[in-house]
Every structure is written in structure tokens, then in C-alpha cells.
N, C-alpha and C positions, 0 to 999 in steps of 0.2 A: 200514337203520337197525339199530344194535346192539341185542341182546336187552334189556339193562338200560335203554337209551335208549327202546326201545319201551314197556317197562313204565312207565317214568317219565312218558312222554307220556300214556299212558292214565290214570294216577292223577291227575296234575296237571290235565289238561284235564277229566277226569271230575269231580273235586271242584269245580272252578270252574264248569263248565257245569251240573253237578247243582245247585249252590247257586242259580244263576239260574233254572233250571227249577222248583225248589221255590218260589221267590218268585212265579212266574207260575202256580203250581198245576198244573203238568204233571209227571207222574212222571219223575224224573231218569233212570230206566233208558232212557227214549226217547232222551235225549242220549247215553248210553253206546253205544247201537246206532249212532247217527249217527257217533260217533268211529270205530267199527270199520269202517263202510262207507267213510268218507272216507279212512282210512289203510290200508285193506285192499287186496287184489289187484284188486278191481273198479275202483278209482279211482287213488289216489296210489301204492299198493303200497309203502308205507314200513315196514311191520311186518317185524321179523326173522322169517325162515323157521322158526327154532327155536321161537319163541313159538307160531307157528301149528301146528307139529307136535306140541307138548305140550298143545294146547288140549283134546283129549279127556280127558286126565287131570285137568286143571283143572276141567272141567265135572263130572267124577265127584266130585271133592272138594266142589264147590259143592253138588251134589245131596245129599251126605251131610250137609252143614251145614243145608240147607233142611229135610230130613226130621227131623233131630234137633231142630231148633228147633220144628218142628211138634209133635213128640212131647212136648217139654218145655212146650208151651203148652196141650196138650189135657187138660183136666180131666174125668175120667170122671164125677165127681159132677154137673157141669154138664150133660153129655150126658144123664145119667139124668133130671135135673130137667126138661129141655126135652122129652124123650121121643121119640115116633115121628118128628116132622119132622126132628130132628137126625140120626137114623139114615138116613132116606131121602135127605136132602140130601148124604150122603156118596157116593152112587153113582148115584142116579136121573138127575139133570141131565146128568152126564157120559155116562151110557149113552144117553140120548136124543140128545145131540149126536153121538156116535159113530154112532148109527143113521142120523141125517140125512145125515152125510158118506158113510156106506157106501151109502146108497140113491142119492144124487145124484153122488157122486164118479166112479163108472164112466161115468155118462152125460155128465158135463162134460169129463172128462179121458181117458176111454178106458182107465182103469187097472183092474186086477183087484180082486176083492172083498177079497182079502188086503191089497193095497196101500191100498185105501180104509179098511180097518179100522186100518191103521197110521197113515195120515194123520189119521183121526178121533181116534185116541188121543193124538196130539200136540196137536191143536187143543182137546181137550175139557176141559183142566184150567183151573180158575179160579186167579187169581194172589194168593197170600197177600202178596206184596211190595206190591201195590196195595191190597188189601182190609184186611188186618189192622191197619196203622197207623190207618186211618180208623175201624175198629170200636173200637179202643182210645180214640180221641178221643171217639167217641160215648158210651162208657162213662164217661169222665171228665166229660163235659158233662151226662150224665144223660138222653140221648135213647134211646128204645126199651127202657128198662130194665124196664118193667112186664111185658113178655112175653119178655124176654131176646133181643131181636132181634140185637144185636151178637154175643152168645155163640153163637147159632145159626149165624150166618154164618161166624164164625171157626172153629168146630168143623167145620162142613161143608166149608169151603174146605181145611182141613188134611187131612181124610180123603179128600176128592175127589182131591187130588194123588196120594196114594199109590195109590189105586185105579187112576187113569189110568196111572201109571208102571208098575205091575205088568202091566196090559194091554198097554202099549207093548212091553215086552220079550217078552211072549208072541207078539204079532202080528209083531214083528220076526223071531222065529224061524220063523213061518209063511211070511213073505215070503222069508226066506233059503233055505228048503228048497223053495220053490215048490209047497207042498202044503197041502191043507186037509182033513186026515184027522181023524176023530173022536178018534184017539189023541192027536193034538196038542192038541186042546181039553181033554183030561183033564189036561194038564200045568198048566192054570191053577189048579184047586183044589189039586193036589199041590204046586205051587210056593208057593202061599200058606200051606198047612199047614206045609211044611218051613221056610219063612221065619219063621213065627210060633214054631215050636219052637226054631229057632236063636236067635231073639231072646230067647225065654223063658230059655233056658239061660244065655246071656251076661248077661242082665239080672240073674238070680239071683246070678251070680258078682260082677258089678259092685256090686250093692247090698250084698252080704256084705262086700266089701272096703271100701266106703265106711263101713259101720257098725263094722268092726273096727279100721280104721286111720284116723287123723285126718290125712288129706292136706289141703293147702290147695286152694282152688277151681281154681287154674290146673292143678295136677297132676290133679285130678279131670276137668277138661276134656280134658286130654291122654289120660287113660285112656279116656274115652268115644270120642275120635277114634281111638285105637289099636284099640279093640275093634271099632269100625265098619269100619275097614280090614281087620281080620282076617276079619270076616264076608264082606266083598266078595271077599277072597282065597279063602275057602272056596268061595264060589259059583263063582269062576273055575276052581278046581281040579276041582270036581265037574261042571262044565257038560257035558263030553262024555258023562257017564253019567246025570245027573239034574238037574232044574231046581230051584233054590232061590232064592226071592225074598229076598235078603239085605237089600234096601232096606226091605222090610216089617219085617224083624227089627230094623233100626236104629231105625225109628220106634217100634216096640213098646218098645224099650229106653228111649227118651226118655219114653214114657208111664208106664212102670213106675217109673223113677227119680223122676219127679214124684210119683207116687202114694205111694211108700214113703219117700222122702226129700225132702219138699217144700221145706224151707229150702235144702238143698244144690242142688236142681234150679233154684230161682230164681236163685241166684248163677251156676251153670254156664251158664244160658241167657244171662245178660248177656255172658259170654265168647263164646258162639256168635253173639250179635248183633254183637259187635265183629268176629269173623271174617267174618261175612256182609258187613259194610261194605267189607271188602277184596275179597272174591271176587265181590260183586255187580258192581263196576265191571269187573273182568276178564271175568266171564262174559258180560255183555251186549255188551261191546266185541268180544270174540272171535266171538260169534255174528254181529254185524254184519260182521266181517271175512270171514266165510265166505260171505256172500251174493253171488250173481251179480246185480249191479244191472241188467244188461241184461235178464235173465230176469224180474226183479221188475217191470219197466216194460213188458213185452211184453203181448200179448193174454192170455197165461196168467195174468199178474198180475191182470187184470180178472176173469178166471174165478175166481181164488182168492177175491177179494173177494165175488163172488156166492155161492160155496160157503160162505164164512165166515158170511154173512148167513143162509143156510139153516140152518147148524149152530146159530147163536145162537137162531134161532126155535124149533128143536127143543129146545134147552137151556132156554129160557124156559118152554116148555110143561111140561118135566120139573120145573122148580122149582115151577111152579103146582100140579102134581099132588101134590108133597110137602107143600104147605102148605094144600091144600084141606080144608075142614071142620076148621079149627083155630081157636084163640083169636085169631089175628092179624086185625087189621082190613084192609080193602081197601087202605088207604094203606100199611100195613106190608108187605103182600104185594107191592105194586108196588116198594117199596124193596128188598125181598129179591131180587126178580128183577133189578133194576138192579145190585145188588151182586155178582151172580153172572156178570156179563158180562166184566169185565177179564181179560185173559190176559197173562202175562209170564214168570214164574219157571220153570215147568216147560217151557214152549215153548223158552226159552233153554237149558235144561239138556239136553233130549233132541232138540231140533229138528235138530241137525247130525249126530246119530249115524248115521242111515240113509245120509247122504252119505259120511261118513267110512268106512263099511263097504262102500262100493261098490254099494249097492242102486240099481236103475234108477230108483226113485221118490225117491231121496235129494234131488235138487235141488228137486223139487216140495215135498217135506215141509219142507225148510229155509226156502224162500221163503214158504211158507204160514205157518210159525211166526212169521217176522219180521213179515210183513204183519199177522198177527193181533195181535201186540204193538203195532205202530205205530198201529193203528186203535182197538183196544179199550181199551188201557191209559190213554191220555189222555182218551178220551171217557167211559169208565166212571168214572174218577176224578172228572172234572168233573161228571158226572151225580150221583154220590153227594154231592159237596160242595155242589151247588146245591139238592138235593132233601131232604136229611135233616131240616132244620128244618120243612119243610112236610108231610113224610110220617110222621115219627115223633113220638109224644107225648113231652113233656118230663116227667121225674120230678116228681111233685107238689110235693115239698119244694123243688124248684129253680125252680118256675114263679114269675114275677114277680107281686107282689101287685097286685090290681086295686082302685084307689081309687074308691069310690062317692061320688057327689055327694049 
């Protein structure tokens, strides 16, 4: 199939099938993955080879869009208002899930600790693509507003992603070098600090330009994209010498643009939302195309499901620790735990990287990422949709009046 014909099929089928899946309340990204599996090398093998060869670059662009959107949505004032739980939710649940996978991964699959850490970092992220639209819906309907439940989940989910992505690239380096030296672990804080400094520098320049020159919103969006690609380029150039988390810098830029230029940030985010509508279809379809369907339905596929359940159990315990002894009711706590189960966006963005770089654990990581999406995205979405009216209080002014006889 020709390159443009392949892309056309992905978009047209994706929009049609996604509309149907929305109607039956299943996340449309599940359908996008099915398109990739059906037309990819595992089954019909109809996708153009050029499209498959450039998929790593398309995934990187999608990741930039994801992180910038997260940054442009992350209100620092809201985080401060929610307090301790908001901070803990950014990294504790993911850390617990990585711990669970690291403990049981070597026992189930016979992989090394480094490889288990890598696998855990891919599985550990919650999905903003599934969670955030539902939290916005709750805000609009007035559910959970007394204790800012939707805001807590959205803020935690956004930061959770960047925390996991940073760890993924560090663990990937450990697996690539087949070493587990203390000096390698020191790269984690160094990479984070340098990424923040890089993001701070470019954020200052971008905000200065936005204030001095009256560009329209489209040009501002292009500037943010261009600066994001510059940061990734700097990371690639310095990679042989020093580790820089450019992705963290990109997210920080989004946060600071929102903080200092709120009106412009709101409009820029609308453009990023439109970009995501395009790349979301491509991203999930190409992830599906990379899956070895025979491997997914083998005994290892069943083992992956078992490990996934173990990881989710650890994650749920981590969420509970974050919200213990807080103002949230037991019903609200149950809903927060449910909302932190769906996986999709980050798994699709980084799940195939280990395989594309030739790592021995690559196939396992990719199939685990896809299985986690296919299981947790629809079930998590359905659980949230069915439970929020029972578990979250409705804002008082929106409660229906009770007529007394």
C-alpha cells in the first residue's frame, strides 16, 4: 500500500471507528490500535514500509504534543490549593507500580532487574487521554468539586507521565549498557536538573518574545513546537557526554507559559488539542502495527496480564497512601483509585522504543504496553463513567431540590 494511501486509510477508518466507539463509550484509541494490528505486518501487512520506518519520529512528535498539553493544563495555584496529596500523586503510585513489576517481573519472565525496571516504567503511567476528558466532564457537571477531586486527578496524571518518561529513558540507558552502577543512578537527578534548567532558559526567552511581539496564536504555537524540537536536538547532541531530560524542559515550558501568559496559553492549548487529534490516530495505529500478534496470544501474553494485575495492585496501594488521612471521603478515595488505573498515551508513545533500538526485552515491553492499553483503557473508562455519580458528591447548588409533602 502506498504511503499516502496508508495514512489515508488510518485517518478515515480511525475517524469512522472512533465515532462508533465513542457512542458505545469505549475509548476510541482502542479502535486505533486494532487498525494497526489488522493492517500491520502481523496480519494483512498492507501498511507502506516507509510509514513504519518513520514511526519513531512520529511517536517523538506525539510525545512533545502530549507533554506540552500537560504543561499548558497544569495550574500551579490549583496544585498548591490541593496540597500534599497533589504532590504525592505525581510520583508515589507510579513508583509503587514500578516496584511491583521489578519484584515480580524477573520471577515471571526471567528478565534482569534493569529490564524489569524498564518494563515497569512503561507500564506505570496513567493515561491523560482517557482520564482528563472525564475529569473535565465532572467539573462541568459539578461532581467532586467540594474537595477538588477532578483537579487532583488531572494534576497528578499529568505529572505522573513526565516522572515515568524520565525514568524510562534512564532505565533504557541502564539496559543498553547492561550495567547497574551507582554512577548511572546519579544520572537521574542530573538529567532532571539539567532538563529543568534548559526548560527554564527557553521558557524565559519564549515568554519574553510573546510579551514583546504580538504574534497570532498559530505563530505562537509554531514557536513552542520549534523550541521543543530545539531542546530535543540539544539533548541528542549532548547525549554522548551528558544526560539532559529535554522532555521535562518541554513540560516546564508549558507550565510557565500558562503561569505568566494565561490568556495566550489557553488559546495555544486549543491548537495543541487539534494537533493531538491528528497524532493520536497515527500514534496508536502505528503502535498496533508494531505488535507481534502471535506473541501477544502466546503463554507470555497471559503472563503479561498477570504481571499487569500485580502492578495495578501495587499502584492502587500507592494511590491509597497518597490520600490517607486527607479530607476525601471513602467513596472519593475509591473513585480516585479507579481513575488512576487506565493506561494508554505514554504506553503508546514509548512502548515500541525498546524494540526499535534492538533491546532483547523490546518485544516483551511492546506487547505488555499494548495489552495494558487494551485491558485498562476501556475497563477504566467504563468504571469511571458508571461510578462517579455514586461515589462523588454533587456541588450543592447543582443538587436537585427535594420536595417535601
